Backbone as XML, in Angstrom:
<?xml version="1.0"?>
<chain id="A" units="angstrom">
  <residue number="1" name="MET">
    <atom name="N" x="-5.890" y="6.253" z="-10.612"/>
    <atom name="CA" x="-6.510" y="5.583" z="-9.642"/>
    <atom name="C" x="-5.914" y="5.797" z="-8.253"/>
  </residue>
  <residue number="2" name="LEU">
    <atom name="N" x="-4.313" y="5.451" z="-8.132"/>
    <atom name="CA" x="-3.736" y="5.717" z="-6.968"/>
    <atom name="C" x="-3.899" y="7.170" z="-6.427"/>
  </residue>
  <residue number="3" name="GLU">
    <atom name="N" x="-3.756" y="7.955" z="-7.263"/>
    <atom name="CA" x="-3.940" y="9.252" z="-6.969"/>
    <atom name="C" x="-5.137" y="9.985" z="-6.232"/>
  </residue>
  <residue number="4" name="THR">
    <atom name="N" x="-6.147" y="9.413" z="-6.708"/>
    <atom name="CA" x="-7.549" y="9.396" z="-6.502"/>
    <atom name="C" x="-8.057" y="8.807" z="-5.109"/>
  </residue>
  <residue number="5" name="PHE">
    <atom name="N" x="-7.914" y="7.662" z="-5.008"/>
    <atom name="CA" x="-8.253" y="6.954" z="-4.106"/>
    <atom name="C" x="-7.365" y="6.297" z="-3.107"/>
  </residue>
  <residue number="6" name="ALA">
    <atom name="N" x="-7.658" y="6.405" z="-1.973"/>
    <atom name="CA" x="-6.428" y="5.666" z="-0.777"/>
    <atom name="C" x="-7.181" y="4.235" z="-0.704"/>
  </residue>
  <residue number="7" name="ASN">
    <atom name="N" x="-6.046" y="3.652" z="-0.356"/>
    <atom name="CA" x="-6.381" y="2.089" z="-0.284"/>
    <atom name="C" x="-6.746" y="1.294" z="-1.301"/>
  </residue>
  <residue number="8" name="VAL">
    <atom name="N" x="-6.200" y="1.591" z="-2.481"/>
    <atom name="CA" x="-6.895" y="0.532" z="-3.657"/>
    <atom name="C" x="-5.503" y="0.175" z="-4.313"/>
  </residue>
  <residue number="9" name="GLU">
    <atom name="N" x="-5.839" y="-1.030" z="-5.179"/>
    <atom name="CA" x="-4.718" y="-1.571" z="-5.913"/>
    <atom name="C" x="-5.017" y="-1.632" z="-7.161"/>
  </residue>
  <residue number="10" name="VAL">
    <atom name="N" x="-4.030" y="-1.265" z="-8.191"/>
    <atom name="CA" x="-4.196" y="-1.347" z="-9.473"/>
    <atom name="C" x="-3.621" y="-2.614" z="-9.916"/>
  </residue>
  <residue number="11" name="VAL">
    <atom name="N" x="-4.582" y="-3.549" z="-10.370"/>
    <atom name="CA" x="-3.832" y="-4.950" z="-10.829"/>
    <atom name="C" x="-3.748" y="-4.820" z="-12.459"/>
  </residue>
  <residue number="12" name="HIS">
    <atom name="N" x="-2.890" y="-5.104" z="-12.977"/>
    <atom name="CA" x="-2.763" y="-5.156" z="-14.429"/>
    <atom name="C" x="-1.796" y="-6.201" z="-14.821"/>
  </residue>
  <residue number="13" name="THR">
    <atom name="N" x="-2.264" y="-7.485" z="-14.578"/>
    <atom name="CA" x="-1.820" y="-8.957" z="-14.996"/>
    <atom name="C" x="-2.594" y="-9.135" z="-16.435"/>
  </residue>
  <residue number="14" name="GLU">
    <atom name="N" x="-2.076" y="-10.087" z="-16.880"/>
    <atom name="CA" x="-2.584" y="-10.667" z="-18.083"/>
    <atom name="C" x="-3.986" y="-11.235" z="-17.587"/>
  </residue>
  <residue number="15" name="ALA">
    <atom name="N" x="-4.165" y="-11.828" z="-16.518"/>
    <atom name="CA" x="-5.201" y="-12.720" z="-16.195"/>
    <atom name="C" x="-6.288" y="-11.710" z="-15.677"/>
  </residue>
  <residue number="16" name="THR">
    <atom name="N" x="-6.104" y="-10.675" z="-15.385"/>
    <atom name="CA" x="-7.129" y="-9.592" z="-14.971"/>
    <atom name="C" x="-7.350" y="-8.888" z="-16.220"/>
  </residue>
  <residue number="17" name="ARG">
    <atom name="N" x="-6.357" y="-8.736" z="-17.094"/>
    <atom name="CA" x="-6.894" y="-7.945" z="-18.507"/>
    <atom name="C" x="-7.799" y="-8.925" z="-18.997"/>
  </residue>
  <residue number="18" name="ALA">
    <atom name="N" x="-7.627" y="-10.166" z="-18.804"/>
    <atom name="CA" x="-8.668" y="-11.190" z="-19.689"/>
    <atom name="C" x="-9.818" y="-11.338" z="-19.172"/>
  </residue>
  <residue number="19" name="GLU">
    <atom name="N" x="-9.849" y="-11.207" z="-17.777"/>
    <atom name="CA" x="-11.100" y="-11.131" z="-16.911"/>
    <atom name="C" x="-11.822" y="-10.104" z="-17.231"/>
  </residue>
  <residue number="20" name="ALA">
    <atom name="N" x="-11.223" y="-8.749" z="-17.357"/>
    <atom name="CA" x="-11.968" y="-7.629" z="-17.835"/>
    <atom name="C" x="-12.357" y="-7.635" z="-19.398"/>
  </residue>
  <residue number="21" name="GLU">
    <atom name="N" x="-11.656" y="-8.239" z="-20.179"/>
    <atom name="CA" x="-12.458" y="-8.386" z="-21.563"/>
    <atom name="C" x="-13.697" y="-9.141" z="-21.424"/>
  </residue>
  <residue number="22" name="THR">
    <atom name="N" x="-13.927" y="-9.976" z="-20.654"/>
    <atom name="CA" x="-15.018" y="-11.160" z="-20.800"/>
    <atom name="C" x="-16.257" y="-10.153" z="-20.365"/>
  </residue>
  <residue number="23" name="GLY">
    <atom name="N" x="-16.025" y="-8.942" z="-19.678"/>
    <atom name="CA" x="-17.136" y="-8.171" z="-19.447"/>
    <atom name="C" x="-17.856" y="-8.592" z="-18.108"/>
  </residue>
  <residue number="24" name="CYS">
    <atom name="N" x="-16.974" y="-9.425" z="-17.247"/>
    <atom name="CA" x="-17.709" y="-9.840" z="-15.973"/>
    <atom name="C" x="-17.387" y="-9.074" z="-14.862"/>
  </residue>
  <residue number="25" name="LEU">
    <atom name="N" x="-16.675" y="-7.848" z="-14.914"/>
    <atom name="CA" x="-16.468" y="-7.044" z="-14.028"/>
    <atom name="C" x="-17.270" y="-5.699" z="-13.691"/>
  </residue>
  <residue number="26" name="ASP">
    <atom name="N" x="-17.791" y="-5.275" z="-12.679"/>
    <atom name="CA" x="-18.581" y="-4.400" z="-12.764"/>
    <atom name="C" x="-17.900" y="-2.974" z="-12.970"/>
  </residue>
  <residue number="27" name="GLU">
    <atom name="N" x="-18.550" y="-2.076" z="-13.669"/>
    <atom name="CA" x="-17.579" y="-0.845" z="-14.052"/>
    <atom name="C" x="-18.471" y="0.213" z="-13.450"/>
  </residue>
  <residue number="28" name="THR">
    <atom name="N" x="-17.799" y="1.263" z="-12.812"/>
    <atom name="CA" x="-18.592" y="2.350" z="-12.536"/>
    <atom name="C" x="-17.775" y="3.816" z="-13.073"/>
  </residue>
  <residue number="29" name="ASP">
    <atom name="N" x="-18.383" y="4.776" z="-13.105"/>
    <atom name="CA" x="-17.945" y="6.219" z="-13.418"/>
    <atom name="C" x="-17.548" y="6.810" z="-11.973"/>
  </residue>
  <residue number="30" name="VAL">
    <atom name="N" x="-16.414" y="7.271" z="-11.779"/>
    <atom name="CA" x="-15.773" y="7.654" z="-10.538"/>
    <atom name="C" x="-16.167" y="8.870" z="-10.352"/>
  </residue>
  <residue number="31" name="ASP">
    <atom name="N" x="-16.327" y="9.857" z="-11.332"/>
    <atom name="CA" x="-16.805" y="10.958" z="-11.474"/>
    <atom name="C" x="-18.179" y="11.501" z="-11.721"/>
  </residue>
  <residue number="32" name="GLY">
    <atom name="N" x="-19.052" y="10.197" z="-11.600"/>
    <atom name="CA" x="-20.338" y="10.566" z="-11.734"/>
    <atom name="C" x="-21.144" y="10.955" z="-10.658"/>
  </residue>
  <residue number="33" name="PRO">
    <atom name="N" x="-22.209" y="11.097" z="-10.939"/>
    <atom name="CA" x="-23.240" y="11.761" z="-9.905"/>
    <atom name="C" x="-23.133" y="10.944" z="-8.447"/>
  </residue>
  <residue number="34" name="THR">
    <atom name="N" x="-23.282" y="9.683" z="-8.604"/>
    <atom name="CA" x="-23.220" y="9.002" z="-7.335"/>
    <atom name="C" x="-21.953" y="8.053" z="-7.274"/>
  </residue>
  <residue number="35" name="THR">
    <atom name="N" x="-21.317" y="7.732" z="-6.127"/>
    <atom name="CA" x="-20.217" y="7.028" z="-6.083"/>
    <atom name="C" x="-20.449" y="5.754" z="-5.302"/>
  </residue>
  <residue number="36" name="PRO">
    <atom name="N" x="-19.913" y="4.762" z="-5.629"/>
    <atom name="CA" x="-20.365" y="3.495" z="-5.090"/>
    <atom name="C" x="-19.899" y="3.179" z="-3.677"/>
  </residue>
  <residue number="37" name="PRO">
    <atom name="N" x="-20.488" y="2.713" z="-2.593"/>
    <atom name="CA" x="-19.971" y="2.491" z="-1.538"/>
    <atom name="C" x="-18.785" y="2.159" z="-1.170"/>
  </residue>
  <residue number="38" name="GLY">
    <atom name="N" x="-18.043" y="3.049" z="-0.130"/>
    <atom name="CA" x="-16.437" y="2.779" z="0.006"/>
    <atom name="C" x="-15.608" y="3.671" z="-0.816"/>
  </residue>
  <residue number="39" name="LEU">
    <atom name="N" x="-15.981" y="4.072" z="-1.979"/>
    <atom name="CA" x="-15.187" y="5.005" z="-2.715"/>
    <atom name="C" x="-15.185" y="6.346" z="-2.330"/>
  </residue>
  <residue number="40" name="ALA">
    <atom name="N" x="-16.389" y="6.824" z="-1.958"/>
    <atom name="CA" x="-16.470" y="8.364" z="-1.463"/>
    <atom name="C" x="-15.377" y="8.532" z="-0.364"/>
  </residue>
  <residue number="41" name="GLU">
    <atom name="N" x="-15.657" y="7.503" z="0.729"/>
    <atom name="CA" x="-14.761" y="7.665" z="1.979"/>
    <atom name="C" x="-13.034" y="7.581" z="1.471"/>
  </residue>
  <residue number="42" name="SER">
    <atom name="N" x="-12.964" y="6.636" z="0.644"/>
    <atom name="CA" x="-11.448" y="6.586" z="0.097"/>
    <atom name="C" x="-11.042" y="7.693" z="-0.803"/>
  </residue>
  <residue number="43" name="ARG">
    <atom name="N" x="-11.978" y="8.255" z="-1.365"/>
    <atom name="CA" x="-11.683" y="9.478" z="-1.916"/>
    <atom name="C" x="-11.127" y="10.872" z="-1.033"/>
  </residue>
  <residue number="44" name="ALA">
    <atom name="N" x="-12.115" y="10.833" z="-0.102"/>
    <atom name="CA" x="-12.062" y="11.773" z="1.007"/>
    <atom name="C" x="-10.483" y="11.580" z="1.902"/>
  </residue>
  <residue number="45" name="GLN">
    <atom name="N" x="-10.343" y="10.290" z="1.730"/>
    <atom name="CA" x="-8.723" y="10.175" z="2.757"/>
    <atom name="C" x="-7.854" y="10.700" z="1.900"/>
  </residue>
  <residue number="46" name="ARG">
    <atom name="N" x="-7.914" y="10.464" z="0.488"/>
    <atom name="CA" x="-6.832" y="10.578" z="-0.430"/>
    <atom name="C" x="-6.717" y="12.016" z="-0.506"/>
  </residue>
  <residue number="47" name="ASP">
    <atom name="N" x="-7.869" y="12.763" z="-0.620"/>
    <atom name="CA" x="-7.881" y="14.083" z="-0.666"/>
    <atom name="C" x="-7.230" y="14.845" z="0.600"/>
  </residue>
  <residue number="48" name="ALA">
    <atom name="N" x="-7.441" y="14.234" z="1.833"/>
    <atom name="CA" x="-6.799" y="14.661" z="3.141"/>
    <atom name="C" x="-5.379" y="14.492" z="3.030"/>
  </residue>
  <residue number="49" name="GLN">
    <atom name="N" x="-5.004" y="13.324" z="2.543"/>
    <atom name="CA" x="-3.756" y="13.043" z="2.571"/>
    <atom name="C" x="-2.793" y="13.954" z="1.437"/>
  </residue>
  <residue number="50" name="ARG">
    <atom name="N" x="-3.265" y="14.258" z="0.405"/>
    <atom name="CA" x="-2.801" y="15.030" z="-0.438"/>
    <atom name="C" x="-2.336" y="16.381" z="0.234"/>
  </residue>
  <residue number="51" name="GLY">
    <atom name="N" x="-2.910" y="16.969" z="1.220"/>
    <atom name="CA" x="-2.561" y="18.026" z="1.711"/>
    <atom name="C" x="-1.441" y="17.924" z="2.857"/>
  </residue>
  <residue number="52" name="MET">
    <atom name="N" x="-1.063" y="16.997" z="2.965"/>
    <atom name="CA" x="0.126" y="16.529" z="4.072"/>
    <atom name="C" x="1.496" y="16.837" z="3.524"/>
  </residue>
  <residue number="53" name="PRO">
    <atom name="N" x="2.223" y="17.450" z="4.294"/>
    <atom name="CA" x="3.590" y="17.491" z="3.957"/>
    <atom name="C" x="4.277" y="16.290" z="3.373"/>
  </residue>
  <residue number="54" name="GLY">
    <atom name="N" x="5.281" y="16.037" z="2.426"/>
    <atom name="CA" x="5.683" y="15.012" z="1.709"/>
    <atom name="C" x="4.755" y="13.786" z="1.174"/>
  </residue>
  <residue number="55" name="PHE">
    <atom name="N" x="3.583" y="14.282" z="0.597"/>
    <atom name="CA" x="2.745" y="13.514" z="0.013"/>
    <atom name="C" x="3.416" y="13.266" z="-1.387"/>
  </residue>
  <residue number="56" name="GLY">
    <atom name="N" x="3.551" y="11.909" z="-1.708"/>
    <atom name="CA" x="3.904" y="11.902" z="-2.876"/>
    <atom name="C" x="5.242" y="11.654" z="-3.024"/>
  </residue>
  <residue number="57" name="ALA">
    <atom name="N" x="6.063" y="12.060" z="-2.034"/>
    <atom name="CA" x="7.580" y="12.452" z="-1.946"/>
    <atom name="C" x="8.186" y="10.953" z="-2.568"/>
  </residue>
  <residue number="58" name="LEU">
    <atom name="N" x="7.717" y="9.723" z="-2.268"/>
    <atom name="CA" x="8.507" y="8.659" z="-2.782"/>
    <atom name="C" x="7.821" y="7.980" z="-3.859"/>
  </residue>
  <residue number="59" name="ALA">
    <atom name="N" x="6.852" y="8.493" z="-4.500"/>
    <atom name="CA" x="6.258" y="8.156" z="-5.965"/>
    <atom name="C" x="7.195" y="8.085" z="-6.805"/>
  </residue>
  <residue number="60" name="GLY">
    <atom name="N" x="7.577" y="6.874" z="-7.660"/>
    <atom name="CA" x="8.239" y="6.686" z="-8.765"/>
    <atom name="C" x="9.523" y="5.799" z="-8.183"/>
  </residue>
  <residue number="61" name="ARG">
    <atom name="N" x="9.840" y="5.912" z="-7.122"/>
    <atom name="CA" x="10.959" y="5.049" z="-6.704"/>
    <atom name="C" x="10.859" y="3.586" z="-6.928"/>
  </residue>
  <residue number="62" name="HIS">
    <atom name="N" x="12.038" y="3.077" z="-7.305"/>
    <atom name="CA" x="12.008" y="1.689" z="-7.719"/>
    <atom name="C" x="11.771" y="0.762" z="-6.269"/>
  </residue>
  <residue number="63" name="LEU">
    <atom name="N" x="12.783" y="0.962" z="-5.404"/>
    <atom name="CA" x="13.086" y="0.145" z="-4.146"/>
    <atom name="C" x="13.108" y="1.336" z="-2.953"/>
  </residue>
  <residue number="64" name="LEU">
    <atom name="N" x="12.260" y="0.994" z="-1.969"/>
    <atom name="CA" x="12.678" y="1.679" z="-0.830"/>
    <atom name="C" x="12.997" y="1.145" z="0.364"/>
  </residue>
  <residue number="65" name="TYR">
    <atom name="N" x="13.650" y="1.307" z="1.242"/>
    <atom name="CA" x="14.253" y="0.831" z="2.489"/>
    <atom name="C" x="14.000" y="1.608" z="3.566"/>
  </residue>
  <residue number="66" name="PRO">
    <atom name="N" x="12.870" y="1.496" z="4.081"/>
    <atom name="CA" x="12.464" y="2.490" z="5.255"/>
    <atom name="C" x="12.584" y="1.693" z="6.296"/>
  </residue>
  <residue number="67" name="SER">
    <atom name="N" x="13.074" y="2.498" z="7.704"/>
    <atom name="CA" x="12.813" y="1.532" z="9.136"/>
    <atom name="C" x="11.739" y="2.280" z="9.975"/>
  </residue>
  <residue number="68" name="ARG">
    <atom name="N" x="11.494" y="1.331" z="10.905"/>
    <atom name="CA" x="10.583" y="1.721" z="12.054"/>
    <atom name="C" x="10.684" y="1.340" z="13.207"/>
  </residue>
  <residue number="69" name="ARG">
    <atom name="N" x="10.640" y="2.218" z="14.244"/>
    <atom name="CA" x="10.838" y="1.941" z="15.433"/>
    <atom name="C" x="9.648" y="1.702" z="16.315"/>
  </residue>
  <residue number="70" name="TRP">
    <atom name="N" x="9.266" y="0.514" z="16.890"/>
    <atom name="CA" x="7.975" y="0.324" z="17.258"/>
    <atom name="C" x="8.249" y="-0.101" z="18.775"/>
  </residue>
  <residue number="71" name="ASN">
    <atom name="N" x="7.364" y="0.101" z="19.861"/>
    <atom name="CA" x="7.349" y="-0.304" z="21.119"/>
    <atom name="C" x="6.400" y="-1.276" z="21.633"/>
  </residue>
  <residue number="72" name="GLU">
    <atom name="N" x="6.520" y="-2.592" z="21.338"/>
    <atom name="CA" x="5.389" y="-3.608" z="21.598"/>
    <atom name="C" x="5.734" y="-4.233" z="22.997"/>
  </residue>
  <residue number="73" name="ASP">
    <atom name="N" x="4.703" y="-3.932" z="23.837"/>
    <atom name="CA" x="4.652" y="-4.371" z="25.288"/>
    <atom name="C" x="5.888" y="-3.938" z="26.143"/>
  </residue>
  <residue number="74" name="HIS">
    <atom name="N" x="6.562" y="-2.588" z="25.915"/>
    <atom name="CA" x="7.650" y="-1.981" z="26.416"/>
    <atom name="C" x="8.806" y="-2.669" z="25.934"/>
  </residue>
  <residue number="75" name="ASP">
    <atom name="N" x="8.796" y="-3.452" z="24.758"/>
    <atom name="CA" x="10.107" y="-3.858" z="24.288"/>
    <atom name="C" x="10.603" y="-2.931" z="22.933"/>
  </residue>
  <residue number="76" name="ALA">
    <atom name="N" x="11.525" y="-2.520" z="22.818"/>
    <atom name="CA" x="11.926" y="-1.558" z="21.578"/>
    <atom name="C" x="12.361" y="-2.566" z="20.569"/>
  </residue>
  <residue number="77" name="THR">
    <atom name="N" x="11.555" y="-2.301" z="19.154"/>
    <atom name="CA" x="11.680" y="-3.359" z="18.130"/>
    <atom name="C" x="12.055" y="-2.208" z="16.728"/>
  </residue>
  <residue number="78" name="ILE">
    <atom name="N" x="12.881" y="-2.656" z="16.141"/>
    <atom name="CA" x="13.134" y="-1.743" z="14.845"/>
    <atom name="C" x="12.775" y="-2.982" z="13.723"/>
  </residue>
  <residue number="79" name="TYR">
    <atom name="N" x="12.019" y="-2.427" z="13.031"/>
    <atom name="CA" x="11.550" y="-2.930" z="11.509"/>
    <atom name="C" x="12.267" y="-2.508" z="10.271"/>
  </residue>
  <residue number="80" name="LEU">
    <atom name="N" x="13.121" y="-3.294" z="9.690"/>
    <atom name="CA" x="13.606" y="-2.841" z="8.686"/>
    <atom name="C" x="13.020" y="-3.451" z="7.111"/>
  </residue>
  <residue number="81" name="MET">
    <atom name="N" x="12.613" y="-2.614" z="6.383"/>
    <atom name="CA" x="11.761" y="-3.141" z="5.454"/>
    <atom name="C" x="12.307" y="-2.843" z="4.009"/>
  </residue>
  <residue number="82" name="GLU">
    <atom name="N" x="11.572" y="-3.753" z="3.034"/>
    <atom name="CA" x="12.189" y="-3.358" z="1.601"/>
    <atom name="C" x="10.692" y="-3.331" z="1.001"/>
  </residue>
  <residue number="83" name="VAL">
    <atom name="N" x="10.404" y="-2.296" z="0.397"/>
    <atom name="CA" x="9.200" y="-1.835" z="-0.350"/>
    <atom name="C" x="9.180" y="-1.787" z="-2.014"/>
  </residue>
  <residue number="84" name="GLY">
    <atom name="N" x="8.500" y="-2.525" z="-2.395"/>
    <atom name="CA" x="8.547" y="-2.191" z="-4.134"/>
    <atom name="C" x="7.789" y="-1.188" z="-4.553"/>
  </residue>
  <residue number="85" name="PRO">
    <atom name="N" x="8.083" y="-0.788" z="-5.898"/>
    <atom name="CA" x="7.569" y="0.265" z="-6.221"/>
    <atom name="C" x="5.766" y="0.378" z="-6.388"/>
  </residue>
  <residue number="86" name="ASP">
    <atom name="N" x="5.470" y="-0.717" z="-6.176"/>
    <atom name="CA" x="3.835" y="-0.442" z="-5.911"/>
    <atom name="C" x="3.228" y="-0.368" z="-4.589"/>
  </residue>
  <residue number="87" name="GLY">
    <atom name="N" x="4.378" y="-0.308" z="-3.832"/>
    <atom name="CA" x="4.108" y="-0.126" z="-2.179"/>
    <atom name="C" x="3.997" y="-1.139" z="-1.328"/>
  </residue>
  <residue number="88" name="ARG">
    <atom name="N" x="3.963" y="-2.368" z="-1.925"/>
    <atom name="CA" x="3.892" y="-3.674" z="-1.192"/>
    <atom name="C" x="5.265" y="-3.998" z="-0.535"/>
  </residue>
  <residue number="89" name="ARG">
    <atom name="N" x="5.177" y="-4.576" z="0.663"/>
    <atom name="CA" x="6.216" y="-4.765" z="1.359"/>
    <atom name="C" x="7.126" y="-6.006" z="0.526"/>
  </residue>
  <residue number="90" name="LEU">
    <atom name="N" x="8.063" y="-6.226" z="0.388"/>
    <atom name="CA" x="8.870" y="-7.470" z="-0.141"/>
    <atom name="C" x="9.426" y="-8.432" z="0.912"/>
  </residue>
  <residue number="91" name="ARG">
    <atom name="N" x="10.102" y="-7.560" z="1.630"/>
    <atom name="CA" x="10.836" y="-8.342" z="2.884"/>
    <atom name="C" x="10.804" y="-7.210" z="3.970"/>
  </residue>
  <residue number="92" name="GLN">
    <atom name="N" x="11.037" y="-7.935" z="4.904"/>
    <atom name="CA" x="11.116" y="-7.241" z="6.513"/>
    <atom name="C" x="11.841" y="-8.019" z="7.388"/>
  </residue>
  <residue number="93" name="VAL">
    <atom name="N" x="12.633" y="-7.170" z="8.243"/>
    <atom name="CA" x="13.456" y="-7.846" z="9.323"/>
    <atom name="C" x="13.252" y="-7.251" z="10.425"/>
  </residue>
  <residue number="94" name="LYS">
    <atom name="N" x="12.877" y="-8.012" z="11.381"/>
    <atom name="CA" x="12.390" y="-7.373" z="13.218"/>
    <atom name="C" x="13.694" y="-7.444" z="13.828"/>
  </residue>
  <residue number="95" name="LEU">
    <atom name="N" x="14.186" y="-6.379" z="14.228"/>
    <atom name="CA" x="15.112" y="-6.585" z="15.157"/>
    <atom name="C" x="14.801" y="-6.198" z="16.599"/>
  </residue>
  <residue number="96" name="THR">
    <atom name="N" x="14.785" y="-7.157" z="17.418"/>
    <atom name="CA" x="14.496" y="-7.094" z="18.826"/>
    <atom name="C" x="15.418" y="-6.377" z="19.571"/>
  </residue>
  <residue number="97" name="GLU">
    <atom name="N" x="15.082" y="-5.865" z="20.949"/>
    <atom name="CA" x="15.687" y="-5.461" z="21.958"/>
    <atom name="C" x="16.931" y="-6.442" z="22.385"/>
  </residue>
  <residue number="98" name="ASP">
    <atom name="N" x="16.764" y="-7.762" z="22.577"/>
    <atom name="CA" x="17.853" y="-8.322" z="22.770"/>
    <atom name="C" x="18.747" y="-9.119" z="21.758"/>
  </residue>
  <residue number="99" name="GLY">
    <atom name="N" x="18.572" y="-8.376" z="20.530"/>
    <atom name="CA" x="19.700" y="-8.495" z="19.518"/>
    <atom name="C" x="19.274" y="-9.784" z="18.309"/>
  </residue>
  <residue number="100" name="MET">
    <atom name="N" x="18.033" y="-10.074" z="18.447"/>
    <atom name="CA" x="17.502" y="-11.265" z="17.609"/>
    <atom name="C" x="16.909" y="-10.660" z="16.492"/>
  </residue>
  <residue number="101" name="ALA">
    <atom name="N" x="16.973" y="-11.193" z="15.384"/>
    <atom name="CA" x="16.654" y="-10.836" z="13.965"/>
    <atom name="C" x="15.800" y="-11.852" z="13.446"/>
  </residue>
  <residue number="102" name="TYR">
    <atom name="N" x="14.511" y="-11.437" z="12.811"/>
    <atom name="CA" x="13.403" y="-12.019" z="12.400"/>
    <atom name="C" x="13.308" y="-11.789" z="10.890"/>
  </residue>
  <residue number="103" name="LEU">
    <atom name="N" x="13.334" y="-12.592" z="9.899"/>
    <atom name="CA" x="13.282" y="-12.226" z="8.582"/>
    <atom name="C" x="11.773" y="-12.697" z="8.361"/>
  </residue>
  <residue number="104" name="SER">
    <atom name="N" x="10.830" y="-11.702" z="7.503"/>
    <atom name="CA" x="9.717" y="-12.232" z="6.921"/>
    <atom name="C" x="9.611" y="-11.555" z="5.565"/>
  </residue>
  <residue number="105" name="SER">
    <atom name="N" x="8.642" y="-12.241" z="4.887"/>
    <atom name="CA" x="8.358" y="-11.754" z="3.484"/>
    <atom name="C" x="6.844" y="-12.279" z="3.167"/>
  </residue>
  <residue number="106" name="PRO">
    <atom name="N" x="6.295" y="-11.668" z="2.014"/>
    <atom name="CA" x="4.896" y="-12.108" z="1.934"/>
    <atom name="C" x="4.709" y="-13.651" z="1.811"/>
  </residue>
  <residue number="107" name="ALA">
    <atom name="N" x="5.548" y="-14.462" z="1.170"/>
    <atom name="CA" x="5.505" y="-15.852" z="0.989"/>
    <atom name="C" x="5.905" y="-16.230" z="2.401"/>
  </residue>
  <residue number="108" name="GLN">
    <atom name="N" x="6.523" y="-15.780" z="3.479"/>
    <atom name="CA" x="6.871" y="-16.348" z="4.626"/>
    <atom name="C" x="6.638" y="-15.348" z="5.682"/>
  </residue>
  <residue number="109" name="PRO">
    <atom name="N" x="5.386" y="-15.518" z="6.432"/>
    <atom name="CA" x="5.032" y="-14.366" z="7.306"/>
    <atom name="C" x="5.518" y="-14.465" z="8.694"/>
  </residue>
</chain>
């Protein structure tokens, strides 16, 4: 699913498995003649990404520590991130131009 569609999340917890087994979830044939709204665009986006240099280079890594420079209102800011194997941000430190550091995580924005 992740290789075929952009911006999707595969949830595989006991709770979601139990919900799926009740038959309450809608099913779709993603390779069928008609694609549900939103999925066609998501597939096209992933197809376009697949041709980009570096696509999939970070797949299968346990933890990643990328950094990103960002200019907000002419203030240089550096973001140091910890990203889990599912692509979610686990922690982030925002380093501002004046030397301040701000920690955030999904539980603490």
